[in-house]
C-alpha positions in Angstrom: 33.5 16.4 -17.1 32.9 19.5 -15.0 30.5 21.0 -17.6 28.7 17.7 -18.0 28.2 17.3 -14.2 27.0 20.9 -14.0 24.4 20.2 -16.7 23.3 17.0 -14.9 22.7 19.0 -11.7 20.6 21.5 -13.7 18.7 18.6 -15.2 18.0 17.2 -11.7 16.6 20.6 -10.6 14.5 21.0 -13.7 13.2 17.5 -13.5 12.2 18.0 -9.9 10.4 21.2 -10.7 8.6 19.6 -13.6 7.6 16.5 -11.7 6.4 18.4 -8.6 4.6 20.9 -10.8 2.7 18.2 -12.6 2.0 16.3 -9.4 0.7 19.5 -7.6 -1.5 20.3 -10.6 -3.1 16.9 -10.4 -3.6 17.2 -6.7 -5.2 20.6 -7.2 -7.6 19.2 -9.7 -8.5 16.1 -7.7 -8.6 17.2 -4.0 -7.5 20.8 -3.5 -4.0 22.1 -3.2 -4.0 23.3 0.4 -5.2 20.1 1.9 -2.3 18.2 0.4 0.5 20.8 0.8 2.4 18.7 3.3 2.3 15.7 1.0 3.6 17.8 -1.9 6.5 19.0 0.2 7.4 15.4 1.2 7.2 14.3 -2.5 9.4 17.2 -3.5 12.1 16.2 -1.0 12.1 12.5 -2.1 12.1 13.4 -5.8 15.0 15.8 -5.4 16.9 13.3 -3.4 16.3 10.5 -5.9 17.3 12.7 -8.8 20.6 13.6 -7.2 21.5 10.3 -5.6 20.3 8.0 -8.3 19.3 9.7 -11.6 22.5 11.7 -12.0 24.9 8.6 -11.6 22.6 6.6 -14.0 22.6 9.4 -16.6 26.4 9.8 -16.4 26.8 6.0 -16.8 24.4 6.1 -19.8 26.5 8.8 -21.4 29.7 6.7 -21.1 28.0 3.6 -22.4 26.3 5.3 -25.4 28.9 7.8 -26.5 30.1 5.6 -29.4 26.6 5.3 -30.7 25.2 7.8 -33.1 21.9 6.9 -34.8 20.7 4.6 -31.9 22.2 6.6 -29.0 18.8 7.8 -27.8 17.3 4.4 -27.9 20.0 2.8 -25.8 20.0 5.8 -23.4 16.2 5.3 -23.1 16.6 1.7 -22.3 19.2 2.4 -19.6 17.3 5.2 -17.9 14.0 3.3 -17.8 15.6 0.0 -16.8 17.4 1.5 -13.8 14.2 3.3 -12.8 12.3 0.0 -13.1 14.9 -1.6 -10.8 13.8 0.7 -8.0 10.7 -1.5 -7.6 12.8 -3.9 -5.6 13.6 -1.0 -3.1 10.5 1.1 -3.0 7.8 -1.2 -4.5 5.0 0.3 -6.4 6.4 3.8 -5.9 8.8 2.9 -8.7 6.1 4.2 -11.0 7.1 7.7 -9.9 10.8 6.8 -10.5 9.9 5.8 -14.1 8.1 9.1 -14.6 11.1 11.0 -13.2 13.4 9.0 -15.5 11.4 10.1 -18.5 11.5 13.7 -17.5 15.2 13.5 -16.7 16.0 11.9 -20.0 14.0 14.4 -22.1 15.3 17.4 -20.1 18.9 16.2 -20.5 18.4 15.8 -24.3 17.0 19.3 -24.5 19.8 20.9 -22.5 22.5 19.0 -24.4 20.9 20.1 -27.8 21.0 16.5 -29.0 17.5 16.8 -30.3 18.5 19.7 -32.6 20.7 17.3 -34.6 18.0 14.9 -35.4 15.6 15.0 -38.3 11.8 15.0 -38.0 11.6 11.3 -38.8 14.2 10.3 -36.2 12.4 12.5 -33.5 9.1 10.6 -34.2 10.8 7.2 -34.1 12.6 8.1 -30.9 9.3 9.3 -29.4 7.5 6.2 -30.3 10.3 4.0 -28.9 10.2 6.0 -25.6 6.5 5.5 -25.3 6.9 1.8 -26.0 9.6 1.2 -23.4 7.8 3.2 -20.8 4.5 1.3 -21.5 6.3 -2.0 -21.0 8.0 -0.8 -17.8 4.7 0.4 -16.3 3.0 -2.8 -17.3 5.5 -5.1 -15.7 5.7 -2.8 -12.6 1.9 -3.1 -12.1 2.2 -6.9 -12.7 4.8 -7.2 -9.9 2.6 -5.1 -7.6 -0.3 -7.4 -8.3 1.8 -10.5 -7.7 3.3 -9.3 -4.4 0.2 -7.6 -3.0 -0.9 -9.4 0.1 -4.6 -10.2 0.7 -6.3 -11.2 3.9 -8.1 -14.6 3.8 -10.0 -14.9 7.1 -13.3 -16.8 7.2 -15.5 -15.6 10.1 -18.4 -17.7 11.5 -20.7 -15.4 13.5 -23.8 -16.5 15.5 -27.0 -16.0 13.5 -28.7 -12.7 14.3 -25.7 -11.0 16.0 -25.3 -7.3 15.3 -22.5 -5.1 16.7 -18.8 -4.8 17.0 -16.7 -7.9 17.0 -13.2 -8.2 18.6 -10.7 -10.8 17.5 -7.7 -11.6 19.8 -4.7 -12.8 17.9 -1.7 -14.9 18.8 -3.5 -16.7 21.7 -1.5 -19.8 22.5 -4.4 -21.8 24.0 -6.8 -21.0 21.0 -7.9 -24.1 18.9 -5.9 -24.8 15.8 -7.7 -22.9 13.0 -9.5 -24.9 10.4 -9.2 -24.1 6.7 -11.9 -23.7 4.0 -10.1 -23.5 0.7 -7.4 -20.8 1.2 -9.3 -19.2 4.1 -8.6 -19.7 7.8 -11.7 -20.1 9.9 -12.2 -17.8 13.0 -15.2 -18.6 15.2 -17.0 -15.7 16.9 -19.1 -16.4 20.1 -22.4 -14.9 21.2 -20.5 -12.3 23.3 -19.1 -10.8 20.1 -15.5 -11.9 20.2 -13.2 -14.6 19.0 -9.7 -15.9 19.7 -7.2 -17.3 17.3 -3.6 -18.5 17.4 -3.1 -16.7 14.1 -1.4 -13.3 13.8 -3.5 -10.4 12.4 -3.8 -10.7 8.6 -2.3 -7.9 6.5 -3.1 -6.6 3.0 -6.1 -6.0 0.9 -9.2 -7.2 2.8 -10.6 -10.3 1.0 -12.3 -11.8 4.1 -15.6 -13.8 4.1 -18.2 -13.3 6.7 -21.0 -15.8 7.5 -23.9 -16.2 9.9 -24.2 -19.7 11.3 -27.1 -21.2 13.2 -27.1 -24.0 15.8 -27.5 -26.6 13.0 -24.4 -25.4 11.2 -26.4 -23.7 8.4 -24.5 -20.7 7.0 -25.7 -17.5 5.3 -23.1 -15.2 3.6 -23.1 -11.6 5.0 -22.8 -9.0 2.3 -19.7 -6.8 2.3 -21.9 -3.6 2.7 -23.1 -5.0 6.0 -19.5 -5.1 7.4 -17.5 -2.2 8.7 -13.7 -2.7 9.2 -12.7 -1.3 12.5 -9.5 -0.6 14.3 -6.5 -2.7 15.3 -4.4 -2.3 18.4 -2.6 -4.0 21.2 -2.4 -4.0 25.0 1.0 -4.6 26.5 3.0 -4.5 29.7 6.3 -5.7 31.1 5.7 -9.4 30.4 2.6 -9.5 28.1 1.3 -8.2 24.8 -2.0 -8.9 23.2 -3.0 -7.7 19.7 -6.6 -7.4 18.5 -8.6 -6.3 15.5 -12.3 -5.2 15.3 -15.1 -5.1 12.8 -18.8 -4.4 13.0 -21.6 -6.2 11.3 -25.3 -5.4 10.9 -28.3 -7.1 9.4 -30.5 -4.0 9.4 -28.4 -1.0 8.4 -26.4 -2.4 5.4 -25.2 0.0 2.8 -22.2 2.1 1.7 -22.6 4.5 4.6 -22.4 1.7 7.1 -19.5 0.0 5.3 -17.5 3.2 5.5 -18.5 4.6 8.8 -20.0 1.8 10.9 -22.4 2.6 13.7 -21.6 4.5 16.9 -24.4 2.5 18.7 -22.9 -0.8 17.8 -19.4 0.2 18.8 -20.6 1.1 22.3 -22.2 -2.4 22.7 -19.0 -4.4 22.6 -16.8 -5.9 25.3 -13.7 -4.1 26.3 -10.4 -5.9 25.5 -9.7 -6.3 29.2 -13.1 -8.0 29.8 -12.3 -10.4 27.0 -8.9 -11.2 28.5 -10.6 -11.8 31.9 -13.1 -14.2 30.4 -10.4 -16.1 28.6 -8.3 -16.5 31.7 -5.6 -14.1 30.3 -6.2 -11.5 33.0 -7.1 -11.4 36.7 -8.9 -9.0 39.0 -6.7 -6.9 41.2 -9.0 -5.0 43.5 -11.1 -2.9 41.1 -8.7 -3.3 38.2 -8.3 -6.0 35.6 -4.7 -6.9 35.2 -3.6 -8.9 32.1 -1.1 -11.7 32.6 1.2 -13.5 30.2 -0.3 -15.6 27.5 
């Protein structure tokens, strides 16, 4: 038992070194090593912790459950290692892809150190390799499927006065705001000519799948292209007995393009109302001398 545990500890170290080495190499190729050095250190810590706290117990359990098998021992061991790595999805979500990769490295390193592969013929090695690839492919496929199913998307439907250009602020969780209408699966948020809107809804989270429309006085709508919209910041203003959350975005009809979508416009951002001014206009703040003091919603 002592020798086996000692080997597992070595396997955990070797697996961590291999994984971090491959990860660092990919980072170096894609974005430059120095700019991501801190990220690599964080990844190293979590991989090492996962290998010791999770992979070693799983591997020891696998050895006990498969020790009576001979010909199909590697296949069952593969299933156990990948299955337990797949289960980490319910703890760490999509990051379980990394757990599956670590499980493969741990399994192969353990096989190499235990000399099990030396007792197999060429045909068995090929079959085991094909089985490993098949199991990993299925695990990756179902992990990505679960990520797609559980991924949140925003479904806000903004109606903006025709011709408006600039930053728009949305106040969330406002009790006196009208009950939001729905268009299909989207919740409507009306923006006024001063460049803000209020809603009783909390701020949406997830992949942005919002829709933006200009609307004229007759109710005619024209869809605004995504490259005419720049997603801004979110924040909150709070005190002892109040808290207001808000989100911002900027739209243009004249400067559309990828540059605007990614960076917005400094000019437009400086032509928007402050959050305190919006609260004052909505009766959610009051003047206290020269200061605007928010009050409870």
